[in-house]
C-alpha positions in Angstrom: -10.5 -0.8 5.5 -7.8 1.2 4.0 -7.4 0.5 0.5 -4.0 1.5 -1.0 -2.0 1.7 -4.8 1.5 1.6 -4.2 2.7 3.8 -7.0 6.0 4.3 -8.8 8.0 3.4 -11.4 10.2 -0.2 -12.4 13.0 -0.2 -10.0 11.1 2.3 -7.2 10.5 -0.8 -4.9 7.1 -1.1 -5.0 6.3 -5.6 -4.2 9.1 -5.3 -2.0 7.8 -2.2 0.4 4.2 -3.9 0.0 5.0 -7.0 1.4 6.0 -5.3 4.1 2.8 -2.6 4.4 1.2 -6.4 3.9 2.2 -7.4 7.0 2.4 -5.0 8.9 -1.2 -3.9 9.0 -2.6 -7.1 7.2 -3.7 -5.8 3.9 -4.2 -8.0 0.8 -1.0 -7.8 -1.2 -2.8 -7.5 -5.0 -0.1 -7.1 -7.6 -1.6 -8.2 -11.3 1.6 -9.8 -12.5 1.1 -13.0 -10.3 -2.8 -12.2 -10.5 -2.5 -13.1 -13.7 0.2 -15.9 -13.3 -2.3 -17.1 -11.5 -4.9 -17.2 -13.3 -3.4 -19.0 -16.3 -1.5 -21.8 -14.4 -4.8 -22.4 -13.0 -6.9 -22.3 -16.2 -9.8 -19.9 -15.0 -11.5 -18.9 -18.2 -10.1 -15.4 -17.1 -6.6 -17.1 -16.9 -8.1 -18.8 -20.8 -8.8 -15.2 -22.1 -5.9 -13.0 -20.2 -2.9 -15.9 -21.9 -5.3 -15.5 -25.5 -4.0 -11.7 -25.5 -0.2 -12.0 -23.9 0.2 -15.3 -26.4 -0.4 -12.4 -29.5 1.8 -10.2 -27.4 -1.0 -7.9 -26.9 -1.8 -6.3 -23.2 -4.1 -7.8 -21.5 -7.6 -5.2 -22.2 -8.6 -3.4 -18.9 -11.9 -5.2 -18.8 -10.2 -8.5 -18.3 -7.8 -7.1 -15.0 -10.7 -5.4 -14.1 -12.4 -9.1 -13.6 -9.7 -10.3 -12.2 -9.7 -7.9 -9.9 -13.6 -7.8 -9.0 -13.3 -11.6 -8.0 -9.7 -11.5 -6.0 -11.2 -8.4 -3.9 -14.4 -10.1 -3.5 -12.4 -13.4 -2.1 -10.9 -10.8 0.5 -11.8 -12.0 4.0 -10.1 -12.3 7.1 -8.0 -8.5 6.3 -8.0 -4.6 7.5 -7.7 -4.2 3.6 -6.1 -4.1 0.0 -2.3 -2.7 -1.3 -2.6 -2.8 -5.1 1.0 -3.4 -6.7 1.1 -3.1 -10.5 -2.0 -1.4 -10.7 -4.0 1.0 -11.7 -2.0 1.4 -15.4 -3.9 4.9 -16.6 -5.8 6.6 -15.9 -9.2 4.5 -17.5 -7.3 2.0 -14.8 -7.7 4.7 -12.1 -11.3 5.2 -13.3 -12.1 1.5 -13.3 -10.9 0.5 -10.1 -13.0 3.9 -7.9 -15.7 2.5 -9.4 -15.3 -1.5 -9.2 -14.0 -0.5 -4.8 -17.2 2.0 -4.6 -19.4 -0.9 -5.9 -18.0 -3.1 -3.5 -18.5 -0.1 -0.6 -15.0 -0.3 0.0 -13.3 3.5 -1.6 -9.6 3.9 -2.6 -8.1 5.1 0.8 -5.0 6.8 -0.8 -1.8 6.5 -3.6 1.0 6.5 -2.1 3.9 7.6 -4.9 7.4 5.8 -4.0 10.1 8.7 -5.5 12.8 7.8 -6.8 15.3 9.7 -9.4 15.6 7.7 -12.4 19.3 7.3 -12.0 18.5 5.5 -9.1 16.4 2.8 -10.2 17.8 2.4 -13.1 21.5 1.8 -10.5 18.6 -0.7 -8.6 17.8 -2.5 -11.7 21.3 -3.0 -13.4 21.4 -4.1 -10.0 18.8 -6.2 -9.7 19.5 -8.0 -13.2 22.6 -9.5 -12.1 20.1 -11.9 -10.4 17.1 -11.5 -12.2 17.9 -13.4 -15.5 15.8 -10.5 -17.8 17.9 -8.8 -19.8 15.7 -5.9 -19.7 17.4 -5.6 -16.5 20.5 -5.5 -17.5 20.4 -3.1 -20.4 20.4 0.9 -19.5 18.6 1.7 -22.8 15.7 -0.6 -22.2 15.4 1.1 -18.4 15.5 4.8 -19.5 12.3 3.4 -21.5 11.0 1.8 -19.2 10.8 5.3 -17.3 9.8 7.1 -20.3 6.2 4.5 -20.6 6.2 4.8 -16.7 6.3 8.9 -16.9 4.3 9.7 -20.3 1.5 6.6 -19.1 1.5 5.6 -15.5 2.5 9.1 -14.1 -1.1 10.6 -14.8 -2.1 8.1 -12.0 -0.7 10.4 -9.6 -2.2 13.5 -11.3 -6.2 11.5 -10.9 -6.2 10.5 -7.5 -3.8 13.6 -5.8 -7.0 16.2 -7.5 -8.8 14.3 -5.6 -6.4 14.7 -1.8 -5.3 11.3 -2.1 -1.9 11.5 -3.5 1.5 11.4 -1.5 4.7 10.7 -2.0 7.0 8.8 0.0 11.0 10.3 -0.4 12.2 6.1 -2.2 15.7 6.7 -1.0 18.1 4.9 1.8 17.0 1.5 3.0 14.6 -1.5 3.3 13.3 -0.3 6.9 13.8 3.4 6.4 11.2 3.6 3.7 8.9 0.9 4.9 8.6 3.4 8.3 8.4 6.3 6.5 5.9 4.5 4.3 3.8 3.0 7.5 3.8 6.4 8.4 1.5 7.2 5.3 -0.2 4.6 5.0 -1.2 5.3 8.8 -2.2 9.2 7.9 -5.0 7.8 5.3 
């Protein structure tokens, strides 16, 4: 099993590329945002718990997110691995994910960082904002703040996996298929 974390700042192309990799390598694509929406929509006990935090404008605690991941990963059948998109977001979550995958006897194979410059990310998100309907995708100062939050809070996850020899950077510039090809080569080496 190949269990991969696709990593990068907002606007780096994680969602688009995760779908391509999932299809190419028969991986289950787990997006924590999609997972939250599914659990809430289906009014599951974990969805109710997550919604109680979200309704108050609070972040869903790591233990709730990990429990959702545990349930989702346990149901993963007929795939050759998992690609995690949007998780982990901090070192504590990385440690919890490692523990979960160890318990399930299917450890993380590697983390792949989509390496994209800040100016390119701003350009991409502003373009996405033309059609996304999200106000935060149309305000450059908010976009730059999101990138800074990523840099301070989430980027240390790369170092966590790099120290284990499990992290690689892939150039995230170019056409979608060109980037997908570079990512596929990185996955094959994990």
